[in-house]
N, C-alpha and C positions, 0 to 999 in steps of 0.2 A: 785830666784829675776836677771837679771842680767838689766845690763848700759852700755849702749856703748860700749861693747866687742866689742876688735879687739884680733887678732891673726897673727902673721908674723913669717915665719920660714925661715933660709937664707939657698937659692939653690946654685945649680953650680953658675944659673946665676942673679945672687944676689937677695933680698928680694919678699918674695914668701908670698902675703896679702890672709890669709885664708879666715879668717871672718872681715869684719868691719862694725863695728856700728851696731851689734846686742843686743837690747834692749829685752827685755819676761819680764812676770811675772805670772808665773804658782800658783795659789793657792794648798794649800792641800786639795787633793782628785778632784783634775781636772783631765783629760785625756787629754793628747798631744800629737799630730803626729809630728814629723821633715820630712818632705819629700825635695827630690830636686835630679837633676840628680845627677849621677856616681861622684865623685870627687869635691862636692859645699861644703865639708864640714861639713855634717852632723854626723859622726865619732868624726873629731874634736869637734865638740857645745858637745857631751855629754860627750867626755873626760874632757873638761875647765867643762861642769855644774858638774861631778862628783870629780872633786878635783884631777883627775890623770896628768893632765895638768897644765902648768902655763900662764895664757893668757900674752897679751904683755900692753894690758890697757885697762881699763873700769874697771866693780867690778862684782863679782859672789858674792850672798849670799845664804847660806841651813839654812832655820832654821834662819834667818836674822845674821850665822856666816859667817863675811867676811872674804871670802878668802886670800884675800893679806896680812890680819892681821894675818894670819897662819902658819905653815914651815909643811913640809912634814909630819909631822909625828902629828897632829893636825890635818890636813886634813884628814889621814886615819883614824884617832879613831874618828870624822866623819861622814866617809863615812860608816863606817863599824854599826856607829848606824842609817845609815839613808838611803842609799842606796842601792838600787841591781842590779844588771846584767844580763843581759841576754844576754851572747857574742854572735858575728857573727861564728866564730869559736867556738866550743865547750871546749876545751881547760879542756879534762878530760884525769885525768891520767892514762897512760895504764895501769899500776901494781894497780889500783885499781880496784874493782868491783863495779858496779853499784853504792850502797850502798857507801860504804865508799866515793866516788867519790861524794855524797851529801853533806855526815856528812863531809866534812873538813871542810867549812868556818865556820861552827856553832864548829868544834871542835876545830880549832886555835883560836875562839874569849870564850873558856873554856866552850863553851854547856854540861852540863852533861848530858843531853837529847839528844844527835847530832843522836843517834840511831835511838830510836825514831822518831824523826822527820822528819828525813830522810827518813824511812819508809813510813810515812802519807805521803808524797811529792811525791812519787815513786807511792805512791796508790791511790794519789789523780790524776796522769797522767794515768792511767792506766795503769802501768811499775812492780805493786810489783810481780808477776809472774819473773822477770829479777833480780832480787836483789842483784845475786851474778854473775852477768852477768859481764867480763871486756868489754871496748869500742870494740875494736875486733869484738864480741858479739853478736854487740848490731848495728842497722840499721839505718843509716844516721838522721833520724826523731825518730828514740832512743837516739837518743844520742843528739838529742836535746833538 
């Protein structure tokens, strides 16, 4: 849930308001698309909704937890529990194989089944034959 969200950044020419007065309420299981022209603040909004950045004013709640009452570590723990990302750029580590890149977030959480889960995910998207390939050996679509 977002109430009267505003996000302003300092620029060379003064303050730049990227988002102003945004309010929305997304229910569990609901699908929402955020659309708009390039530079309209879509990625900024997503970063704020995930607690990656701090808004200038207004309030953001994730599962009834107010981000304004949390520090970065608390937001990171909440994000790790509830938020998943598909980045615009792939953020693959070039020295890791496909399966290792997929395993990494689960391993960082201490998941003992990280490899099995990664292999299952790659199978699900039709990449089980590419488990041991490095990012530079994958097409753009495969990397995505």
